[in-house]
C-alpha positions as CSV (number, residue, x, y, z in Angstrom):
1,M,-9.3,-32.1,7.3
2,I,-6.1,-29.6,7.1
3,A,-2.8,-31.2,8.7
4,R,-2.8,-29.7,12.6
5,Y,0.6,-28.4,14.2
6,I,0.0,-27.6,17.9
7,N,2.5,-24.9,19.7
8,P,5.1,-26.1,16.8
9,A,8.6,-25.1,18.1
10,K,10.4,-22.3,16.1
11,E,12.8,-25.0,14.8
12,E,9.7,-26.4,13.3
13,W,8.7,-22.8,11.6
14,A,10.6,-23.4,8.4
15,K,9.7,-26.8,7.6
16,L,6.1,-25.3,8.2
17,C,6.1,-22.3,5.8
18,E,7.8,-24.6,2.8
19,R,5.0,-24.2,-0.2
20,M,4.6,-26.5,-2.8
21,V,7.4,-27.0,-5.6
22,A,7.3,-29.5,-8.3
23,D,10.8,-30.4,-9.7
24,D,10.9,-28.5,-13.0
25,A,14.0,-29.5,-14.5
26,V,11.9,-31.3,-17.0
27,I,9.7,-28.1,-18.0
28,A,12.5,-26.0,-17.9
29,G,14.2,-28.1,-20.8
30,R,10.7,-27.7,-22.8
31,V,10.7,-23.9,-21.8
32,D,14.4,-23.4,-23.5
33,A,13.4,-24.8,-26.0
34,I,10.1,-23.2,-27.1
35,I,11.7,-20.2,-26.0
36,E,14.4,-20.8,-29.0
37,R,11.7,-22.0,-31.4
38,V,9.9,-18.8,-31.0
39,K,12.9,-16.5,-31.5
40,R,13.5,-18.3,-34.6
41,D,10.9,-18.7,-36.4
42,G,8.1,-16.1,-35.0
43,D,4.6,-16.2,-36.2
44,K,5.4,-20.1,-37.5
45,A,6.5,-21.3,-34.1
46,V,3.5,-19.9,-32.1
47,R,1.0,-21.6,-34.5
48,E,3.3,-25.0,-34.9
49,L,2.8,-24.7,-30.9
50,A,-0.8,-24.1,-30.5
51,Q,-1.2,-27.1,-32.9
52,E,1.5,-29.0,-30.9
53,I,0.3,-28.2,-27.6
54,D,-3.3,-26.9,-27.4
55,G,-4.3,-28.8,-30.7
56,V,-5.8,-25.6,-32.1
57,E,-5.5,-24.4,-35.7
58,L,-4.7,-20.2,-35.4
59,A,-5.9,-18.9,-38.3
60,C,-5.1,-15.6,-37.1
61,I,-3.3,-14.8,-34.0
62,E,-4.3,-11.1,-33.7
63,V,-7.9,-10.8,-32.3
64,S,-10.0,-8.9,-34.7
65,D,-12.3,-5.7,-34.2
66,E,-14.8,-8.1,-35.3
67,E,-14.0,-10.6,-32.6
68,K,-14.0,-8.4,-29.7
69,R,-17.5,-7.0,-31.1
70,E,-18.7,-10.7,-31.1
71,A,-17.2,-11.2,-27.9
72,F,-18.9,-7.9,-25.9
73,A,-22.3,-8.8,-27.1
74,Q,-21.9,-12.2,-25.6
75,V,-21.5,-11.4,-22.1
76,S,-24.3,-10.3,-19.8
77,Q,-25.2,-7.1,-18.7
78,E,-25.1,-8.4,-15.3
79,L,-21.4,-8.7,-15.9
80,K,-20.7,-5.9,-17.8
81,D,-22.1,-3.7,-15.1
82,A,-20.0,-5.7,-12.4
83,I,-16.8,-5.2,-15.0
84,A,-17.3,-1.5,-15.3
85,A,-18.0,-1.3,-11.4
86,A,-14.7,-2.8,-10.4
87,A,-12.9,-1.1,-13.0
88,R,-14.4,2.1,-11.0
89,N,-12.8,1.4,-8.2
90,I,-9.7,0.2,-9.2
91,T,-9.1,2.9,-11.3
92,R,-9.7,5.5,-8.5
93,F,-7.0,3.6,-5.9
94,H,-4.6,3.4,-8.7
95,M,-5.4,6.9,-9.6
96,A,-4.5,7.9,-6.0
97,Q,-1.1,6.4,-6.3
98,R,0.0,8.7,-8.9
99,F,3.6,10.2,-8.2
100,N,4.7,13.9,-7.6
101,D,7.9,15.3,-9.0
102,I,10.3,15.7,-6.5
103,E,12.5,19.2,-6.7
104,V,14.9,19.2,-4.0
105,V,17.9,22.2,-3.5
106,T,20.3,19.9,-1.8
107,S,23.5,22.4,-1.8
108,P,23.4,26.5,-3.0
109,G,23.2,26.0,-6.9
110,V,22.3,22.5,-6.8
111,K,18.9,20.9,-7.6
112,C,17.7,17.4,-7.9
113,V,14.8,16.4,-9.4
114,Q,12.9,12.9,-9.6
115,R,9.8,12.5,-12.5
116,A,7.9,9.3,-13.1
117,V,7.8,8.4,-16.6
118,P,5.7,5.5,-18.0
119,I,7.2,2.4,-19.2
120,Q,6.7,2.6,-23.3
121,K,5.4,-0.9,-24.3
122,V,4.3,-3.6,-21.7
123,G,2.4,-7.1,-22.1
124,L,0.2,-8.3,-20.0
125,Y,-0.5,-12.5,-20.0
126,V,-3.8,-13.1,-19.1
127,P,-4.1,-17.2,-18.0
128,G,-7.2,-19.2,-19.4
129,G,-6.9,-22.7,-18.8
130,T,-9.4,-24.2,-16.4
131,A,-10.7,-20.4,-15.5
132,P,-10.2,-17.4,-17.6
133,L,-9.0,-15.0,-15.1
134,F,-11.0,-11.7,-16.6
135,S,-10.3,-10.1,-13.5
136,T,-6.5,-9.7,-14.4
137,V,-7.0,-7.7,-17.4
138,L,-8.3,-5.3,-15.4
139,M,-5.6,-5.5,-12.6
140,L,-3.1,-5.2,-15.2
141,A,-4.5,-2.7,-17.9
142,I,-6.2,-0.3,-15.7
143,P,-3.1,0.6,-13.9
144,A,-1.1,0.7,-17.4
145,K,-3.5,3.0,-18.8
146,V,-3.1,5.4,-15.6
147,A,0.3,5.3,-15.7
148,G,0.6,6.5,-19.3
149,C,2.0,3.5,-21.2
150,K,1.9,4.0,-24.5
151,E,1.5,0.4,-26.1
152,I,-0.3,-2.3,-23.7
153,V,-0.4,-5.8,-25.4
154,L,-2.4,-8.8,-24.2
155,C,-1.9,-12.3,-24.6
156,T,-4.1,-15.1,-23.5
157,P,-5.0,-18.5,-24.3
158,V,-7.7,-19.7,-26.6
159,N,-10.6,-22.5,-26.2
160,K,-10.3,-25.6,-28.5
161,Q,-12.6,-23.5,-31.1
162,G,-9.5,-20.8,-31.2
163,K,-11.6,-18.1,-29.1
164,V,-10.3,-16.3,-26.7
165,A,-13.5,-16.1,-23.5
166,P,-16.0,-13.5,-24.3
167,A,-15.2,-11.9,-20.3
168,V,-11.7,-11.9,-21.2
169,L,-11.8,-9.6,-24.3
170,S,-14.7,-7.3,-22.9
171,A,-12.8,-6.5,-20.1
172,A,-9.6,-5.9,-22.2
173,M,-12.2,-3.5,-24.4
174,V,-13.4,-1.7,-21.3
175,C,-9.9,-1.1,-20.4
176,G,-8.6,-0.1,-23.2
177,V,-5.8,-2.6,-24.5
178,D,-4.2,-1.3,-27.4
179,R,-4.0,-5.2,-29.4
180,I,-4.8,-9.0,-28.0
181,F,-3.3,-12.2,-29.2
182,K,-4.7,-15.4,-29.3
183,V,-1.3,-17.2,-27.9
184,G,-1.2,-18.8,-24.4
185,G,2.0,-20.2,-22.5
186,A,5.6,-20.2,-22.7
187,Q,5.4,-19.2,-26.1
188,A,2.9,-16.1,-25.5
189,V,6.0,-14.9,-22.8
190,A,8.8,-15.6,-25.7
191,A,6.7,-13.4,-28.1
192,M,6.3,-10.5,-26.3
193,A,10.3,-10.7,-24.9
194,Y,11.6,-11.4,-28.4
195,G,8.7,-9.9,-31.0
196,T,7.5,-12.2,-33.7
197,E,5.9,-10.8,-36.8
198,S,2.8,-10.0,-35.3
199,I,3.6,-9.4,-31.8
200,P,5.4,-6.7,-30.5
201,A,8.4,-7.0,-28.5
202,V,7.6,-5.3,-25.2
203,D,9.7,-3.6,-22.5
204,K,8.2,-5.6,-19.1
205,I,6.0,-8.6,-19.1
206,F,3.1,-8.9,-16.3
207,G,0.4,-11.9,-15.3
208,P,0.1,-14.9,-13.4
209,G,0.3,-18.6,-15.1
210,N,1.1,-21.8,-14.9
211,R,4.7,-23.6,-14.4
212,Y,5.3,-23.0,-18.2
213,V,4.6,-19.3,-17.9
214,T,6.3,-18.9,-14.5
215,K,9.0,-20.2,-15.9
216,A,9.3,-18.9,-19.3
217,K,9.0,-15.2,-17.4
218,E,12.3,-15.9,-15.1
219,R,14.1,-17.2,-18.5
220,V,13.5,-14.0,-20.5
221,T,14.7,-11.8,-17.9
222,N,18.0,-11.2,-19.8
223,R,15.7,-9.3,-22.4
224,V,12.8,-7.7,-20.4
225,S,11.7,-7.0,-17.1
226,I,8.9,-8.6,-15.4
227,D,6.8,-7.7,-12.6
228,M,7.9,-10.0,-9.9
229,P,8.8,-14.0,-9.1
230,A,5.2,-16.3,-9.2
231,G,4.3,-19.4,-7.8
232,P,1.0,-21.1,-6.9
233,S,-1.9,-18.6,-5.2
234,E,-1.7,-19.0,-1.3
235,V,-3.8,-17.8,1.8
236,L,-3.4,-17.5,5.2
237,V,-6.2,-16.6,7.7
238,M,-5.3,-15.5,11.2
239,A,-8.5,-16.2,13.5
240,D,-9.4,-15.8,16.9
241,E,-12.5,-16.1,19.2
242,T,-14.1,-13.2,17.2
243,A,-14.1,-14.6,13.7
244,N,-17.0,-16.3,12.0
245,A,-15.7,-20.0,11.0
246,A,-18.4,-20.0,8.0
247,F,-16.3,-16.9,6.7
248,V,-12.8,-18.3,7.7
249,A,-14.0,-21.7,5.7
250,S,-15.1,-19.8,2.8
251,D,-11.7,-18.1,2.4
252,L,-9.2,-21.0,2.7
253,L,-11.5,-22.7,0.1
254,S,-11.6,-19.7,-2.0
255,Q,-7.8,-20.0,-2.3
256,A,-7.9,-23.6,-2.6
257,E,-10.1,-24.3,-5.9
258,H,-7.6,-21.8,-7.6
259,G,-5.5,-25.2,-8.4
260,V,-4.1,-28.6,-6.5
261,D,-1.0,-26.7,-5.7
262,S,-2.5,-23.6,-4.5
263,Q,-1.9,-23.4,-0.5
264,A,-3.9,-22.2,2.6
265,L,-3.3,-22.1,6.1
266,L,-5.0,-21.2,9.4
267,V,-3.2,-19.9,12.2
268,C,-5.4,-19.6,15.3
269,G,-5.3,-19.9,19.0
270,S,-7.3,-23.0,20.3
271,A,-8.3,-26.2,18.8
272,A,-11.9,-25.1,19.4
273,I,-11.5,-22.7,16.4
274,A,-9.9,-25.1,14.0
275,D,-12.3,-27.7,15.0
276,A,-15.2,-25.3,14.2
277,V,-13.2,-23.9,10.8
278,D,-13.0,-27.7,9.8
279,A,-16.6,-28.3,10.5
280,E,-17.6,-25.6,7.7
281,L,-15.0,-26.5,5.6
282,A,-16.8,-30.2,5.5
283,V,-19.9,-28.7,4.6
284,Q,-19.1,-26.1,2.3
285,L,-16.1,-28.3,0.2
286,E,-19.2,-30.6,-0.7
287,K,-21.0,-27.8,-2.5
288,L,-18.3,-26.4,-4.7
289,P,-18.0,-27.7,-8.1
290,R,-14.2,-27.3,-8.2
291,K,-14.0,-29.2,-5.2
292,E,-11.8,-32.1,-5.8
293,L,-9.3,-29.4,-7.0
294,A,-10.0,-27.8,-3.6
295,A,-9.7,-31.1,-1.4
296,K,-5.9,-31.9,-3.1
297,A,-5.5,-28.0,-2.0
298,L,-6.3,-28.8,1.1
299,G,-4.0,-31.6,1.6
300,N,-1.3,-29.2,1.1
301,S,-2.5,-27.1,3.6
302,R,-2.1,-26.4,7.6
303,T,-3.6,-25.2,10.2
304,I,-1.1,-23.6,12.9
305,I,-2.2,-23.5,16.5
306,L,-0.3,-20.9,18.5
307,P,-1.1,-19.7,22.3
308,S,0.1,-16.1,22.0
309,K,-0.7,-13.1,19.4
310,E,2.7,-12.4,19.4
311,E,3.8,-15.8,18.2
312,Q,1.0,-16.0,15.8
313,V,2.0,-12.8,14.1
314,E,5.9,-13.6,14.0
315,F,4.5,-17.2,12.5
316,V,2.8,-14.9,9.6
317,N,6.0,-12.3,9.3
318,T,7.9,-15.8,8.5
319,Y,5.8,-17.1,6.1
320,A,5.2,-14.5,4.0
321,P,1.5,-14.8,2.9
322,E,0.1,-13.4,-0.6
323,H,-3.2,-13.3,0.7
324,L,-3.7,-12.5,4.4
325,I,-6.9,-12.4,6.1
326,I,-6.9,-11.1,9.8
327,S,-10.2,-12.2,11.5
328,M,-9.5,-11.4,15.1
329,E,-10.2,-8.7,17.7
330,N,-8.5,-5.0,17.2
331,P,-7.2,-6.6,13.4
332,W,-5.6,-3.3,12.6
333,E,-3.6,-3.4,15.5
334,V,-2.6,-6.9,14.4
335,A,-2.0,-5.6,11.1
336,A,0.4,-2.9,12.4
337,A,2.7,-5.7,13.4
338,I,2.6,-7.2,10.0
339,T,5.8,-6.9,8.1
340,A,5.1,-9.5,5.0
341,A,2.2,-10.0,3.4
342,G,1.1,-9.2,-0.3
343,S,-2.0,-8.1,0.8
344,V,-3.9,-7.8,3.8
345,F,-7.6,-8.1,4.5
346,I,-9.0,-6.7,7.8
347,G,-11.8,-8.0,9.6
348,N,-14.8,-10.6,9.2
349,Y,-16.4,-9.1,6.6
350,S,-13.4,-8.6,4.1
351,P,-13.0,-11.6,1.9
352,E,-9.9,-12.2,-0.3
353,S,-12.1,-12.4,-2.8
354,A,-13.0,-8.3,-2.7
355,G,-9.6,-7.7,-3.4
356,D,-9.1,-10.3,-6.2
357,Y,-12.4,-8.5,-8.2
358,A,-13.6,-5.1,-6.8
359,S,-12.4,-3.3,-3.6
360,G,-9.4,-1.7,-5.7
361,T,-6.1,-2.8,-4.8
362,N,-4.8,-5.0,-6.9
363,H,-4.5,-8.7,-7.0
364,T,-1.3,-9.4,-8.8
365,L,0.8,-10.3,-5.6
366,P,4.1,-12.0,-4.7
367,T,3.8,-15.6,-3.4
368,S,6.2,-18.3,-2.1
369,G,7.8,-16.0,0.4
370,W,8.6,-13.0,-1.6
371,A,6.6,-10.9,0.2
372,R,9.2,-10.4,2.3
373,S,11.1,-8.4,0.0
374,C,8.8,-7.6,-3.0
375,S,5.9,-5.4,-3.5
376,G,2.4,-6.2,-5.1
377,V,1.7,-5.0,-8.8
378,N,0.7,-1.2,-8.2
379,L,1.1,2.1,-10.2
380,D,4.7,2.1,-9.4
381,S,5.2,-1.0,-11.8
382,F,4.8,0.8,-14.8
383,V,6.9,3.3,-14.4
384,R,10.6,4.3,-14.2
385,K,11.7,7.1,-11.6
386,I,14.5,9.0,-13.6
387,T,16.7,12.0,-12.0
388,Y,17.8,14.9,-13.0
389,Q,20.2,17.3,-11.6
390,E,21.6,20.6,-12.2
391,L,24.5,22.4,-11.1
392,T,25.0,26.6,-11.8
393,K,28.5,28.1,-11.5
394,E,27.6,28.7,-7.8
395,G,26.9,25.1,-7.6
396,I,30.0,23.5,-9.0
397,E,31.6,26.2,-6.5
398,T,30.4,24.4,-3.6
399,L,30.4,21.3,-4.4
400,G,33.2,20.7,-6.7
401,G,35.6,20.4,-3.8
402,T,33.7,17.4,-2.2
403,I,33.6,16.1,-6.1
404,V,37.4,16.1,-6.3
405,S,38.5,14.6,-3.0
406,M,36.1,11.4,-3.4
407,A,37.2,11.2,-7.1
408,Q,41.0,11.2,-6.2
409,A,40.6,9.3,-3.3
410,E,39.0,6.8,-5.7
411,G,41.7,6.9,-8.5
412,L,39.5,8.3,-10.8
413,D,41.3,11.6,-11.9
414,A,39.1,12.3,-14.9
415,H,36.0,12.9,-12.5
416,A,38.0,15.0,-10.5
417,A,38.8,16.9,-13.9
418,A,35.7,17.1,-15.2
419,A,34.5,19.0,-11.9
420,L,37.9,21.3,-11.7
421,L,37.8,22.3,-15.0
422,R,34.2,23.8,-14.3
423,M,35.3,25.7,-11.3
424,G,38.5,27.2,-13.6
425,K,40.9,25.3,-12.2
426,D,44.0,23.4,-13.8
427,I,44.2,19.7,-14.0
């Protein structure tokens, strides 16, 4: 079912680690045009684009309090309880990431301090599309609240009736999102980056989205920060004889059902494991309502059979998956050798969906190999670290000679003078 590669040579690994990357030259042009329209025409452009792209007439761009109450009433108590339970775990884990001030006396009379200061205004993008991702609200709004961000703005697409998914609004209310706007796509990113009459400009934009949203985030980085580069979702499962083939197949499919450009990889040590997983995939795929999407995604996916655990680990670090599941004997030992992954799921009973929803870790993660250099969203994503230094008279006398020597060696005499004068010396 999945293309299989048996003991591929290392020269082939780069090819096997390639993601599905569509030519986005056309998309880039469209996104640039959308951004310019929003910058120029503000709310008018947002309304026109909603009509042109989504066929929706927006009477009001911002979600009203009445709409929030109506949406909350439509959500079942079972789902409300689930959202509340997930929110507790996510809050608990991100609260533990809070940063303590650092204060160090580096030399006599020289004190250096580092403090975490929350980003004041953050914009959250929550996809609607084929599956309104209300869980993304929790993953972005909760750490923003824990960090102490002053204003949290959320943009999300509406359905054909001009309504935001009730679960999205319900989650936003639980998390204390300040303002919610009925805007999706590249126009939402542009609005949060540059501001309109209704939508405030923010300092940093977070959240996943389709190729238009991703391209728009790239384009607006001259004005705002973004959480990370993003691409189609992906999972890699490492499995040995101790793995449960049904569990492994379910994890591969849970990623494949995101969309046709999602990717699922199995890395194992034998054809027997791969055969067992393929058999389970065939059975489980038929039971999925989104089986056509998942089947196409599996067509872009791969099974890599490598004989040694060391080679398997090396391949995983080369691929740098967004999600890594280790269904192997001594999984923590294997995990200790992993240097490139967005989030790691340990053992047979840790499905990727646990991290997507409720374990407490964040599901906004680096894709497309960015896990080699980027972290997933965490509390640090919502703060800036500011450093401070204070030198007493003793401090400038202790450190002044060093400052002067280095400044003069760089030919920056004013720098040297700033120290010399404080030391009571001529310049």
